[in-house]
C-alpha positions in Angstrom: -261.3 -77.8 -15.6 -263.0 -78.4 -18.7 -264.0 -81.8 -17.7 -265.5 -80.5 -14.3 -267.0 -77.5 -16.0 -265.5 -75.0 -13.7 -263.9 -71.9 -14.4 -260.3 -70.5 -13.5 -262.0 -68.1 -11.3 -263.8 -71.0 -9.4 -260.5 -73.1 -9.2 -258.6 -70.0 -7.8 -261.0 -69.3 -5.3 -261.0 -73.1 -4.2 -257.2 -73.1 -4.3 -257.2 -70.0 -1.9 -259.6 -71.7 0.6 -257.2 -74.6 0.7 -254.2 -72.6 1.0 -256.0 -70.5 4.0 -257.1 -73.7 5.7 -253.5 -75.1 5.7 -254.4 -78.0 3.3 -252.3 -76.7 0.4 -249.2 -74.4 0.2 -248.5 -72.0 -2.6 -244.7 -71.7 -4.0 -244.4 -68.5 -5.9 -243.5 -69.3 -9.6 -243.9 -73.0 -8.8 -247.7 -73.7 -8.1 -249.7 -75.2 -5.5 -248.5 -78.4 -3.5 -250.1 -80.5 -1.0 -247.7 -80.3 2.2 -246.5 -83.5 3.5 -246.9 -83.2 7.4 -246.9 -85.7 10.4 -249.8 -85.9 12.5 -248.3 -84.1 15.3 -247.4 -81.2 13.2 -251.2 -80.6 12.4 -252.3 -80.7 16.4 -251.4 -76.9 16.7 -254.8 -76.2 15.2 -256.1 -77.3 18.7 -254.0 -74.5 20.2 -255.6 -71.8 18.1 -259.1 -73.7 18.9 -258.3 -73.1 22.4 -257.7 -69.5 22.4 -261.1 -68.8 20.3 -263.3 -71.4 22.2 -262.3 -70.3 25.8 -262.7 -66.8 24.8 -266.5 -67.8 23.5 -266.9 -69.5 26.7 -266.0 -66.5 28.9 -268.2 -64.3 26.6 -271.1 -66.7 26.9 -270.8 -66.4 30.7 -270.7 -62.7 30.8 -273.8 -62.3 28.8 -277.0 -61.2 30.5 -279.0 -62.4 27.8 -281.0 -66.1 28.0 -278.7 -68.5 25.8 -280.3 -70.7 23.4 -278.4 -74.2 23.7 -280.9 -76.1 21.4 -278.2 -76.3 18.6 -275.6 -77.6 21.0 -278.0 -80.1 22.4 -279.0 -81.3 18.9 -275.4 -82.0 18.0 -274.9 -83.8 21.2 -277.9 -86.0 20.6 -276.4 -86.9 17.2 -273.1 -87.8 18.4 -274.9 -90.2 20.9 -276.9 -91.7 18.3 -274.8 -94.6 17.2 -275.1 -96.1 20.7 -272.5 -96.9 23.3 -270.2 -99.3 21.8 -266.4 -98.8 21.7 -265.7 -97.5 18.3 -263.9 -94.9 16.3 -265.9 -91.5 15.4 -268.2 -92.1 12.5 -268.3 -89.3 9.8 -271.6 -88.4 11.2 -270.2 -88.3 14.7 -267.5 -86.2 13.7 -269.7 -83.5 11.6 -271.9 -83.3 14.8 -268.6 -82.6 16.8 -267.7 -80.0 14.5 -271.2 -78.3 14.6 -271.0 -78.3 18.4 -267.9 -76.4 18.8 -268.6 -74.0 15.6 -272.0 -73.1 17.4 -270.3 -72.5 20.7 -268.2 -69.7 19.0 -271.1 -68.5 16.9 -273.1 -68.1 20.1 -270.4 -65.5 21.3 -271.3 -63.0 18.6 -267.9 -62.3 16.9 -268.2 -62.7 13.3 -264.5 -62.4 12.8 -263.8 -65.4 15.3 -266.8 -67.1 14.2 -265.2 -67.3 10.2 -261.6 -67.9 11.7 -263.0 -70.9 13.6 -264.4 -71.8 10.3 -260.9 -72.5 8.8 -260.0 -74.7 11.4 -262.8 -77.3 10.4 -261.2 -79.2 7.5 -258.0 -80.1 9.7 -260.0 -80.9 12.7 -261.9 -83.4 10.5 -258.8 -85.1 9.3 -257.4 -85.1 13.0 -260.7 -86.6 14.4 -260.2 -89.3 11.9 -257.4 -90.2 13.9 -258.9 -90.5 17.2 -258.8 -93.7 19.0 -261.8 -96.0 19.5 -263.8 -94.5 22.6 -267.4 -95.2 23.9 -269.9 -93.2 22.0 -271.9 -92.4 24.8 -268.8 -91.1 26.5 -268.0 -89.1 23.6 -271.5 -87.3 23.5 -271.3 -87.0 27.7 -268.0 -84.9 27.5 -269.6 -82.3 25.4 -272.7 -82.5 27.5 -270.6 -81.7 30.3 -269.5 -78.6 28.7 -273.2 -77.5 28.1 -274.1 -78.3 31.8 -271.4 -75.9 32.8 -272.7 -72.9 30.5 -276.2 -73.7 31.8 -275.3 -73.2 35.5 -272.8 -70.3 34.6 -269.9 -72.3 36.2 -266.9 -70.0 36.0 -264.8 -72.9 35.4 -266.4 -73.4 31.9 -263.5 -71.8 30.0 -261.0 -74.2 31.8 -263.2 -77.2 31.1 -263.2 -76.1 27.2 -259.6 -75.9 27.4 -259.0 -79.5 29.2 -261.7 -80.8 26.7 -259.4 -79.9 23.5 -256.1 -80.4 25.1 -257.0 -83.9 25.9 -258.4 -84.7 22.8 -254.9 -83.6 21.0 -253.3 -85.9 23.7 -255.3 -88.6 22.7 -255.1 -88.4 19.1 -251.1 -88.0 19.4 -251.1 -91.2 21.5 -250.0 -89.6 24.6 -252.8 -91.0 26.8 -254.7 -94.0 26.3 -258.7 -93.9 26.0 -260.1 -95.0 29.0 -262.9 -97.8 28.0 -266.1 -98.0 30.0 -266.6 -100.4 32.9 -267.1 -103.9 32.0 -270.8 -103.6 32.4 -270.7 -100.9 29.9 -272.1 -98.5 32.5 -271.9 -94.6 32.3 -273.1 -91.7 34.7 -276.9 -90.9 34.5 -276.4 -87.8 32.4 -274.5 -89.6 29.4 -270.9 -88.9 31.0 -268.3 -91.3 31.9 -266.3 -92.3 34.8 -263.3 -90.4 33.3 -262.1 -87.5 35.5 -262.3 -85.0 32.6 -263.8 -84.2 29.2 -262.3 -85.9 26.1 -263.4 -85.6 22.6 -262.8 -82.9 19.9 
């Protein structure tokens, strides 16, 4: 602590946050430990995210107010910025992905669920680093599909959000193989793919 110039209170608060996010576990009279977990054991974060994010989608559909999609659109643009080649998500793409989903929840107006959703960010980031290579335009296009559904007040939007999260979990776990773009690298005009459903985060 002296080397880092941090006080005990700062360290305790950092450890509390890590415990809350599931990255560290505290054992009474023994201290803090980094748990050894397999990838599959961490995927339940997507179950929690699905509950929160589908609720958010329903709330937004029920809202009579005009919705501001600018931050969601900006996150999508950031996801697509690296091009269309087949590649694993970069740290920049992952950060944009996290911003997109957090903004979706924030827009729904529950401070409690927004805070809860924040606690999923660290584990989601680690899981997305295990995401298989996928065309970046498709990655962005799958998020655009969700925003487009919200814009037209599609009642199926919560189901699209759920499918989006479930398929990402399956891709990361290796249950399904990512579907590459066609030989000509073409995608649909709106930036989506020929894939029949959404995929990333």
